[in-house]
TORVEX-466546 format. One record per residue (C-alpha): x, y, z; residue in three letters. Coordinates in steps of 0.1 Angstrom, whole numbers, plus 2048, in hexadecimal, padded with zeros to 3 digits. Example, Ala and Ser with C-alpha at 12.3 -4.5 7.8 and 13.67 -1.06 7.14 Angstrom:
REM residues 2
87B7D384Eala/8897F5847ser/
REM end
This chain:
REM residues 692
5BC8C1C2Bmet/5978BCC27phe/5858A3C10ala/56D8B1BF7ser/54A8B5C04leu/5398BBBE3arg/51D8A2BD8leu/52688FBB9thr/511890B9Aser/50586DBA1ala/4F8877BC3ala/4E6895BB5lys/4D7881B98asp/4CA867BB0glu/4B9882BC5gly/4CC87DBE6ile/4CB8A1BF0ala/4DF8ACC0Fthr/4CA8BCC2Apro/4E98D0C35phe/4F48E5C17pro/503900C2Earg/51C8E8C3Dleu/5278DEC1Aleu/530902C12arg/546909C31cys/55E8F8C4Aasn/5498FEC69glu/5418E0C7Fpro/51C8D5C81pro/5088DECA0ser/4FA8C3CB7glu/4D88C4CA5val/4E98C1C84glu/4FE8A4C8Farg/4E0890C9Aglu/4CF897C79ala/4ED88EC65ile/4F086CC77leu/4CC865C70glu/4D086CC4Bhis/4F0857C49ile/4DD83AC59ala/4C083EC41ser/4D683FC22val/4EB822C2Earg/4CC80DC33glu/4C0816C10glu/4E180BC02gly/4DF7EAC14gln/4BD7E3C04arg/4C97E8BE1leu/4D17C7BCEpro/4F57BCBD0gly/50E7C0BB3val/50F79BBAEleu/4EA795BB3asp/4DF77BB99pro/4BC78AB98gly/4AE794B78gly/4AB7B7B6Agly/4B67CAB4Cthr/4D87DAB48val/4C87FDB4Clys/4B87F3B6Dlys/4DA7E5B7Alys/4EB806B70ala/4D181AB83ala/4D6804BA2val/4FC809BA0asp/4F882FB9Dasn/4E182FBBCarg/4FA81BBD0arg/516833BC7lys/501850BD0ala/4FA841BF2cys/51F83ABF9ala/52885EBEEglu/50D86DC05phe/519859C22ile/53E862C1Carg/536888C1Aleu/521889C39his/538874C4Eile/55388EC46asn/53B8A8C54leu/53C896C75leu/55F887C78tyr/57589AC5Fgly/58D8B6C68pro/5708CEC6Darg/5678BAC8Cgly/5898C0C9Cleu/5898D5CBCpro/5978F8CB9asp/5B68EECCDglu/5BF8D2CB6val/5B88E7C97leu/5CE903CA5glu/5EB8EACAAthr/5E88DEC86ile/5E8901C79leu/60590BC8Fhis/61A8EEC81his/60F8F7C5Ethr/61C91BC60val/63C90FC72gln/6458F9C55ser/63A911C3Aala/655920C24pro/645942C29asp/635943C4Barg/624964C49his/61695EC27arg/60993DC34ser/5F794FC50ile/5E7967C37ser/5DB949C22asp/5CB938C41ile/5B9958C4Bleu/5A8958C29arg/59F933C29thr/57F933C3Ecys/56F944C5Chis/577929C75arg/59C927C6Ctrp/59E94CC6Darg/59094DC90glu/5A7932C9Cval/5C6943C8Eval/5BC965C9Cleu/5B8957CBFleu/5D9943CBEser/5F5958CCFpro/611940CC5arg/609942CA0ile/60F968CA2trp/62D966CBAser/646963C9Dval/649986C91leu/64E991C6Dpro/67398EC63asp/6869AFC5Cile/6A29A5C46thr/6B39B1C26glu/6969A3C12glu/6779B9C10asp/6569ACC1Dphe/6369BAC0Fasp/6209BBC2Ephe/60A9D5C1Eala/5FD9BDC04ile/5FE99EC1Aleu/5EB9ABC38leu/5D89C7C26asn/5E99E3C3Aleu/5F2A07C33asn/611A05C1Cser/622A23C2Cglu/625A12C4Eser/61E9EEC46ala/63C9E1C5Aleu/6339F3C7Athr/60F9E9C77glu/6189C5C71ala/62E9C4C90phe/6139D5CA5ser/5FA9BCC98leu/60F99ECA0tyr/6189AACC2leu/5F49B1CCAgln/5E898FCBEarg/60497BCCEser/5F9986CF1gly/61497CD0Basn/62395FCF7his/64995FCF4pro/655970CD5leu/66C964CB9thr/67897ECA0phe/694987C88ile/69D9ACC88phe/6B99B1C6Ecys/6B29D1C5Apro/6C89D5C3Cala/6CA9FBC40thr/6C2A13C5Dpro/69FA22C5Aala/688A36C71ile/66DA1BC6Fglu/686A00C7Atyr/691A15C98ser/66DA1BCA2phe/6669F5CA0ile/6849EDCB5phe/681A07CD0phe/65BA0BCD2arg/64F9E8CCAleu/66A9CECD1leu/67D9DCCEFval/65D9E2D04pro/6549BDCFEasn/6779B0D07ser/66899CD24his/658986D08arg/678981CF3trp/67F95CCEFala/692955CCEasn/6A2975CC0val/6B997ECA4arg/6C59A2CA5leu/6DB9B4C8Cphe/6DE9D8C99val/6F89F3C9Epro/70A9F0CBFcys/700A13CCBphe/6DCA0ACC6gln/6DF9EBCDCleu/6F29FFCF6lys/6D7A19CF6phe/6BC9FFCFCala/6D29ECD15gly/6C39FCD35pro/69F9F3D29gln/6AA9CFD21leu/6BE9C7D40glu/6AD9AFD58asn/68F9AFD40arg/697990D2Cleu/68A973D41pro/67E95DD23leu/69C963D0Bleu/6A7940D00his/6BA945CE0ser/6CD964CD5leu/6DE96BCB4his/6EF98DCB6leu/70299FC9Blys/70E9C2CA1leu/7199DFC8Btyr/7379EFC9Cgly/74AA0FC98ile/76AA14C84asn/787A09C9Ahis/79CA27C8Dlys/785A3FC9Fglu/795A35CC0gly/775A34CD3arg/771A1ACEFval/74FA09CF3leu/7449FDD15gly/7369DAD19pro/7129D0D12val/7039C2D32asn/6DF9BDD29cys/6E3998D21phe/6F698DD40arg/6D7986D55ala/6C296FD3Ecys/6B8950D53pro/6AA93ED34ser/6C6945D1Cleu/6D5925D0Earg/6E192CCEAhis/6F594ACDEval/704954CBCphe/719974CBCleu/72C983C9Eglu/73A9A4C93ser/7289B3C75ala/7489BFC64thr/76D9B6C6Athr/7809D5C76gly/7649E5C89gln/7639E9CAEglu/7479DACC2ile/7419D9CE7pro/7479BACFCthr/7279A6D02ile/723999D25asp/711977D26leu/70A95CD3Fpro/723945D2Ftrp/721929D49ser/6FC923D42gln/6FE922D1Cleu/6F8900D0Bser/70790CCEAthr/71792CCDEphe/72C93ACC2tyr/73E95BCC5glu/75196ACA8ser/75E98CCB1thr/7769A8CA5trp/77C9C1CC1ile/7999DACC3ser/7B09C4CACgly/7A69A5CBFval/796989CAAser/78A968CB8tyr/77094DCB7val/76393ACD5cys/749920CD2met/737904CE5lys/7258EFCCBasp/71C8CFCDEval/6FE8D3CF6pro/7018C0D16gly/7278C3D18thr/73E8DDD26arg/7578DCD09asp/7618FFCFCile/775906CDDlys/789925CD9cys/79B933CBAhis/7AF952CC4leu/7B9962CA3arg/7C8984CACthr/7CE997CCCgly/7E999DCE6asp/7EE98AD06arg/7D699ED1Bgly/7B999CD03ser/7BC976CFEarg/7BE971D24lys/79E984D28arg/78C96FD0Dile/79594ED1Eleu/78F95BD41ser/76995BD3Barg/76A935D3Bphe/77791BD54ser/79890DD49thr/78A8EBD4Ephe/76F8F0D32thr/7878FAD16ile/78E8DBD01thr/7998EBCDFval/7B1908CDCleu/7BE917CBBhis/7D8932CBEleu/7E3949CA2asn/80495CCA4phe/80797AC8Fgly/7F699CC90phe/7F69ABCB4arg/80298CCC5ser/81999ECDDasp/820989CFCgly/80B96CCF1val/828953CEDala/834959D11asp/810957D1Etrp/80C935D0Cphe/82E928D16ser/82E932D3Btyr/80B93AD47glu/7EE92BD34leu/7E090BD43thr/7C48F6D34leu/7C18D4D46pro/7A68C5D2Fasn/7B38D1D0Eleu/7B18B6CF3thr/7B78CACD2asp/7D38E3CCFleu/7DB8F5CAFala/7F6910CABile/7F9924C8Basn/819937C89tyr/819947C67asn/828966C76ala/838962C98val/840985CA7pro/86498FCA9ala/873986CCBgly/85A96ACD1ser/86794BCE3his/84C934CD4leu/85A912CCDser/8548EDCD1ala/8608F2CF5met/84390ACFAser/82A8EFCF1val/83C8D6D07leu/83C8EED24ala/8168F5D1Fphe/80D8D0D1Eval/8228C8D3Darg/8138E5D51arg/7EF8DED46ser/7F18B8D4Agly/7D98B5D2Ccys/7D8897D15ser/7D68A3CF1leu/7C4890CD6lys/7CE8A8CBAarg/7ED8BECB7leu/7F28D6C9Aval/8108EDC95ala/8088FDC74asp/815919C5Egly/836926C51ser/846930C71gly/86391EC82lys/85390FCA2val/8628EDC99trp/8818F8C86asp/8998FBCA4asp/8898DFCB8ile/8A18D1CD1ala/8A88ABCCFpro/88E897CE2gly/8758B4CE7thr/85A8A7CD0leu/860884CDDthr/85A890D01his/83B8A3CF6leu/82C884CE6leu/834870D05leu/81C887D17leu/801881CFDcys/7F785CCFFasp/7D5863CEFglu/7E2877CD2leu/7D086DCB1glu/7DC888C99glu/7FC89BC96leu/8038B8C7Dgln/8258C9C7Ecys/8448CFC6Bgly/85F8B5C64pro/86189CC80ile/884897C8Dpro/895876C87ser/89686CCACasp/870871CAFthr/86A85DC8Fleu/87D840C9Dlys/868841CBEtyr/848844CA9leu/850824C96thr/83C808CA6thr/84B7E6CADasp/8327C9CAFpro/84A7B6CC6ala/84A7D3CDFasn/8287E3CDCser/8297EFD01gly/84280BCFBser/83381BCDCval/833841CDBleu/810850CD6ala/80082ECD0pro/7DF83DCC4arg/7EF854CAAleu/7DD84DC89arg/7E386CC73ile/80487EC6File/80689CC58lys/8288ADC53met/82E8CEC43glu/84E8CCC2File/85F8EEC28pro/8678F3C03gly/8888F3BF2leu/87E915BE3asp/871922C04asp/88893AC18asp/87B92BC39thr/882908C2Egly/8A7909C2Egly/8B58E6C25gly/89C8D2C39gln/88F8BEC1Cval/8B18AFC15leu/8B48A6C3Aasn/893894C3Bleu/89A872C49asp/88785EC2Fcys/89383DC3Cleu/885843C5Fala/866853C51leu/85F834C3Basn/86481DC58glu/84D831C6Emet/832833C53ala/83480EC4Carg/82F806C71ser/81381FC77arg/7FD81AC58val/7EC7F9C5Dasp/7F47E3C3Fpro/7D37D1C44gly/7BF7F0C3Cile/7BE7F6C17gly/7B2817C0Atyr/796814BF1ala/79D835BE0gly/7AC857BE6val/78F864BFBglu/79984DC17glu/7BE858C1Atrp/7B5874C32phe/79D861C48thr/7AF840C4Flys/7D183DC5Fpro/7E9850C49ala/80A862C46ile/806882C32ile/82189AC27leu/8198BCC19arg/8328D1C06val/8318F5BFAser/83F8F4BD6asp/8428DDBB8lys/8678D8BBBasn/8658CCBDEthr/8468B8BD6tyr/8598A2BBDarg/87A8A1BCFthr/86B895BF1val/85887ABDFphe/87886FBCDhis/88A86DBEEleu/86F85AC00leu/86C840BE4glu/89283DBE4gly/890836C0Aasn/8AE84DC0Fleu/8BC853C32pro/8C1873C44ser/8D988CC34gly/8D687DC11ser/8D2892BF2ile/8BE889BD2pro/8CD86DBBEleu/8E9877BA6pro/8DE883B84thr/8E2868B6Aser/8E186CB44pro/8BE85CB43val/8B3876B5Dglu/8BF892B47glu/8AA884B2Aile/88B880B40ile/8908A3B4Elys/8918B1B2Basn/87189EB23trp/8608AEB41ser/86A8D1B36glu/85D8CBB12leu/83C8BBB1Eleu/8368D8B36ser/8388F0B18gln/8228DBB01val/8058F4B01thr/81B90BAEAala/81492DAF9leu/82993EADEser/810932AC4cys/7F3945AD2tyr/7E6963ABElys/7EF985ACDpro/7D4992AE4gln/7C1972ADFlys/7D095AAF7pro/7B693FAF1gly/7BC93CACBile/7DA92BABCile/7E993CA9Dasp/7F191FA85arg/802936A6Dmet/81E940A84lys/84092FA7Epro/842925AA2ser/82390FA9Dtyr/8368F7A86arg/8568FAA9Athr/8448EFABAarg/8328D3AA7gly/8538C5A9Barg/8638C7ABEglu/8458B4ACCleu/84889AAB0leu/86C894AB9glu/863891ADEleu/847878AD6thr/860863AC2lys/878862ADFglu/85D858AF7leu/85183CAE0glu/87482FADDgly/87E830B01his/87E80FB14arg/877813B3Aile/891804B51gln/88A7FEB76asn/8A181BB7Fser/88C832B69asp/86C82FB7Eleu/876846B9Aleu/88485FB81ile/86485FB6Dleu/851866B8Dgln/869881B98lys/863895B78tyr/83E88DB77asn/83E87EB54ile/81E86AB59pro/80B889B65gly/81989EB48leu/80D883B2Fleu/7EB884B3Fasp/7EA8AAB3Agln/7F58A7B16cys/7D7891B0Fval/7C18ACB1Eile/7D28C7B0Aasp/7CE8B3AEAser/7A88B0AF0ala/7A68D5AF4ala/7B98DBAD3gly/7D78EBAE4arg/7F38D5AD5ile/8048E3AB6pro/8048CDA97cys/7F08B2AA9ala/7DB8A7A8Bpro/7F98A6A73ser/810890A89tyr/7F487EA9Clys/806889ABCile/7E8884AD5pro/7E3860ACAglu/808858ACCarg/80C868AEFleu/7EE855AFBgln/7FE835AEEala/81E83DB01val/80A844B21arg/7F7823B1Dasp/81780FB17lys/82881DB36trp/80A81AB4Darg/80D7F4B54pro/8327F7B5Dleu/82C813B76leu/80D803B85met/8207E2B89gln/83D7F4B9Aglu/824805BB0asn/8147E4BBBala/8367D6BC4val/8477F2BD8ser/837814BD5arg/827820BF6arg/827846BF2trp/80D857BDBval/80E87ABCEleu/7EC88ABD3ser/7DD8ACBCAthr/7E38CABE0gly/8088C2BE2met/8028A4BF9his/817885BFAile/804868C0Bval/811847C18tyr/7F882BC12ile/7F8805C19pro/8057EFBFEala/7E47DDBF9asp/7D17FEBF3ser/7B97FEBD6glu/7BE819BBDleu/79D819BABarg/798823B87glu/78183FB92gly/79D84EBA7asp/7B4850B89gly/7CB832B8Cpro/7E5841B74trp/7E7862B88thr/7E5854BABleu/7FB835BA7ala/816846B93thr/81A867BA6gly/7FE87BB97gly/7FC89AB83ala/8018BBB96leu/7E28CEB9Eala/7DE8EAB84arg/
REM end
């Protein structure tokens, strides 16, 4: 921070001695008498320097004489610089300005308390400024899982260093508002002493607080804290509860309900499955809050993360009808804009409450997860329609997710009527969309005034699997013809996608399936543009051949060739090693001799031959293909892959619109989308290899 105030060797050699050696050995500011004397000396030396011959003076003189003049000139300049710093450098700052600088220094230091200790040892003046600054001491030492050696840092008695440090900070901080983190890793007598004897009596000074304490400890301190928190601005509270199996009921904590300055709150349970008391808070005055709680089998998250707005987001994970009503009753129904409802554990009566009673006029985001709808529940698409009608809300995002059957028995026209009430809907996630709704969602440029959900940009459909008991036969009844027409009209053909990362951000139709069989079959149906009620194309002789290729390529890693109890090492002496190698050689010859017809393209996609060839190249690089060096199988398979690539890419450019992506996703993209080399053009454009 300070420039060096030591005289250089040139200044000493030239005999320009400082009349103020004391000031050069400390950071104290000069007195008034010293200031005047310094100014006189500076003027005298400056005048002497001006009398010296100039550097470019053509006057005579030996080289030695010129060097002496140059040294004298440098000594004068150095003397002037050092003594100007005595007057106008940082040591001349008023104490108030210096205190502000030091305050910001410790604020930005990685280790605040070690920085304070370093400043105290720098010089007498800095020490005095820091000792007399309440706000520098108003941030108390952190008590966290990491140990802090106050005994060494502050030269305190090691047996009670923590208590002494807190007492010292509280004394030096005066009446300044306090900031502290009190999150002891384990219960200890010293921690309890600090909390009850030092922190609680100073609660009228609490400003920004992070507490991690057992709930019984907070309840015990509650009467001393209630109505004594006038400065509390930010509260992060994490509570240890009691085991919910004990059956004890904890009363609410009321000590924070009357905090006039409280604006930011973060609440969380320490451990899932523990009981904690209800925390009463002045919810209406909070600018932001986040509450994640597990109480008596009730799990929920409520948050307000945008200051200056009234928007509240609620995620009700578990709990019956009464508990969920109590959670939402703390807020005005006009302030809740996001609601996520889980149906499953302890959801008794929630479906009826949602269908016939709950009203949220300003809701814009509704998500329903129905992985386990309780028996006897009447939750359905009609429930969502009734809720939207009663609330009069205009949703921008609607999600019906999970493996339940909320959309399975949907009555004709129900989803269409629901979307008619959501003119501002931008994202829809649900199960298979009925054919009648798909037709209404198809936009017509000639009649743009009657478009259903005109702002809808992202549609994600969860397709039940062929191997899934909950799926039934829905995949075969997927109206691919109507879905293709809707996708073509919704995804702007003028917006090309420059890579896979943009598929989920720009307008898109995305299907997600649950198993590999469904993944390939749905893609096959969509590319065939098959209407409702169709089944996969009849099996042809060529398809039988390609299906056999798929089975052989899937087993190319030759698991039977591994050594017993050494799954990563192939035993080349086993008979199966040569047998596998010969089978793979015959397969390679078949692939090399096959001539792709137009009708083969979809079948190759259906059985993922391009993706399997990609995997074979990877396996060969890892040395997992039997007899690879003998028959040059990796090179020959790669040649087959490179030969087929242009045909599949050309076919993709002409007609293909659906792309298989990782994570069991099938994405519809515009025809002019750019499939870049970095995105894996073989994989993306040709259906892709399954995620492994």
